[in-house]
C-alpha positions in Angstrom: 6.8 -51.6 -135.1 4.2 -50.2 -137.5 0.6 -50.4 -136.4 1.3 -50.4 -132.7 0.7 -47.4 -130.5 1.9 -46.7 -127.0 -1.7 -47.2 -125.8 -1.7 -50.8 -127.3 1.5 -51.9 -125.6 2.6 -49.7 -122.8 -0.3 -48.3 -120.9 -2.0 -51.6 -119.8 1.4 -53.1 -118.7 2.3 -49.9 -116.9 -1.0 -49.9 -115.0 -0.5 -53.5 -114.0 3.1 -53.0 -112.9 2.5 -49.7 -111.2 -0.6 -49.7 -109.0 0.3 -46.2 -107.8 0.1 -44.8 -111.3 -3.4 -46.3 -111.6 -4.3 -44.9 -108.2 -3.0 -41.5 -109.2 -4.9 -41.5 -112.5 -8.1 -42.2 -110.7 -7.3 -39.6 -108.1 -6.6 -37.0 -110.8 -10.0 -37.8 -112.4 -11.8 -37.4 -109.1 -10.0 -34.1 -108.5 -10.9 -32.9 -111.9 -14.6 -33.8 -111.3 -14.5 -31.9 -108.0 -12.9 -28.9 -109.7 -15.7 -28.9 -112.2 -18.3 -28.9 -109.4 -19.4 -32.4 -110.0 -18.7 -33.6 -106.4 -21.2 -33.4 -103.6 -20.8 -31.1 -100.7 -19.7 -32.2 -97.2 -18.7 -35.7 -96.3 -20.7 -37.2 -99.2 -17.8 -36.0 -101.4 -15.7 -38.8 -99.9 -18.0 -41.5 -101.3 -16.4 -43.3 -104.2 -13.0 -41.8 -103.4 -9.9 -44.1 -103.6 -8.5 -44.8 -100.1 -5.9 -47.0 -98.6 -6.4 -49.6 -95.9 -4.2 -52.3 -94.3 -4.7 -55.6 -96.0 -5.4 -57.5 -92.8 -8.1 -54.9 -91.9 -9.9 -54.8 -95.3 -13.4 -56.1 -94.9 -15.4 -55.2 -98.1 -19.0 -54.4 -97.7 -18.9 -54.3 -93.9 -20.1 -51.0 -92.4 -17.7 -49.0 -90.4 -18.0 -45.7 -88.4 -15.4 -42.9 -88.4 -14.2 -42.5 -84.8 -11.7 -39.6 -85.2 -9.1 -38.0 -87.4 -5.4 -38.8 -86.9 -2.9 -36.1 -86.3 -0.8 -35.3 -89.4 2.5 -36.4 -87.7 1.0 -39.8 -86.9 -0.3 -40.2 -90.4 3.2 -39.5 -91.8 4.8 -42.0 -89.5 2.3 -44.7 -90.4 2.9 -44.2 -94.1 6.7 -44.5 -93.7 8.8 -47.6 -93.8 9.4 -49.3 -90.5 12.6 -47.7 -89.3 12.0 -44.6 -91.4 12.1 -43.5 -95.0 9.4 -43.3 -97.7 8.1 -46.1 -99.8 8.2 -45.5 -103.6 4.4 -45.4 -103.9 4.1 -42.5 -101.4 6.5 -39.6 -102.1 4.6 -37.1 -100.0 3.0 -38.8 -97.0 2.0 -35.4 -95.6 -0.5 -35.1 -98.6 -2.6 -37.9 -96.9 -5.2 -37.6 -94.2 -6.0 -40.6 -92.0 -9.0 -41.5 -89.8 -9.5 -44.1 -87.1 -12.4 -46.3 -88.1 -14.3 -49.0 -86.3 -16.1 -51.8 -88.2 -19.6 -52.4 -86.9 -20.0 -56.2 -86.7 -23.3 -57.9 -86.0 -25.5 -54.9 -86.8 -25.2 -51.2 -86.7 -24.5 -51.0 -83.0 -21.4 -53.3 -83.1 -23.0 -55.7 -80.7 -21.1 -58.7 -82.1 -17.6 -57.1 -81.7 -15.6 -54.4 -83.3 -12.4 -54.1 -85.3 -10.6 -50.7 -85.2 -8.1 -49.7 -87.9 -7.2 -46.7 -90.1 -8.2 -45.4 -93.5 -5.8 -43.1 -95.5 -6.6 -40.9 -98.5 -5.2 -37.9 -100.4 -7.4 -35.0 -99.5 -9.8 -37.4 -97.8 -12.4 -35.6 -95.7 -14.6 -37.6 -93.3 -16.4 -36.5 -90.2 -16.7 -38.2 -86.8 -19.7 -40.5 -86.9 -19.8 -40.9 -90.7 -20.6 -44.5 -91.7 -19.1 -46.0 -94.9 -18.1 -49.4 -96.4 -15.2 -50.4 -98.6 -15.9 -51.6 -102.1 -15.2 -55.2 -103.0 -12.7 -54.1 -105.6 -9.2 -53.6 -104.2 -5.6 -53.9 -105.4 -2.2 -54.0 -103.7 -1.0 -50.4 -103.3 2.2 -51.0 -101.2 3.5 -54.4 -100.3 6.1 -52.7 -98.0 3.4 -51.1 -95.9 0.8 -53.8 -96.5 -1.7 -51.4 -97.9 -4.5 -52.0 -100.4 -6.2 -49.4 -102.6 -10.0 -49.5 -102.7 -12.9 -47.0 -102.7 -15.5 -45.9 -100.2 -19.2 -46.5 -100.5 -22.1 -45.1 -98.5 -22.7 -46.7 -95.2 -26.2 -47.9 -95.6 -28.0 -49.8 -92.9 
């Protein structure tokens, strides 16, 4: 049809229908920025990075502390279908790093209780003791694995 371009008709629908593509595009932009030296050194580089978290453990704006890294074999098992096999959104689960995190509820010391879960990310690097928050902007990444895609923010106090 004259006057229409691929950008006008296909890209927005493709992004809506395929959250992995949107996630991958954002990841490629972040990787490009790091390659150009625009990223910060150390664990600060993880701030703003797209990550995955289970839908039932997503609490935007609530501070959490990194407890420890998961072993690669455990990460791969958690990113596979129950009973085995990859989901279409994650073709290379071994490209992901995972960390055990604990939400700090009722203040920075977690005095009101704690929720422990996992955060996953491609080339994600966090250190034990780091504090972060998930952004309030999230989208479904994999309904089969019950994962959301969101970004990390600084921990704050």
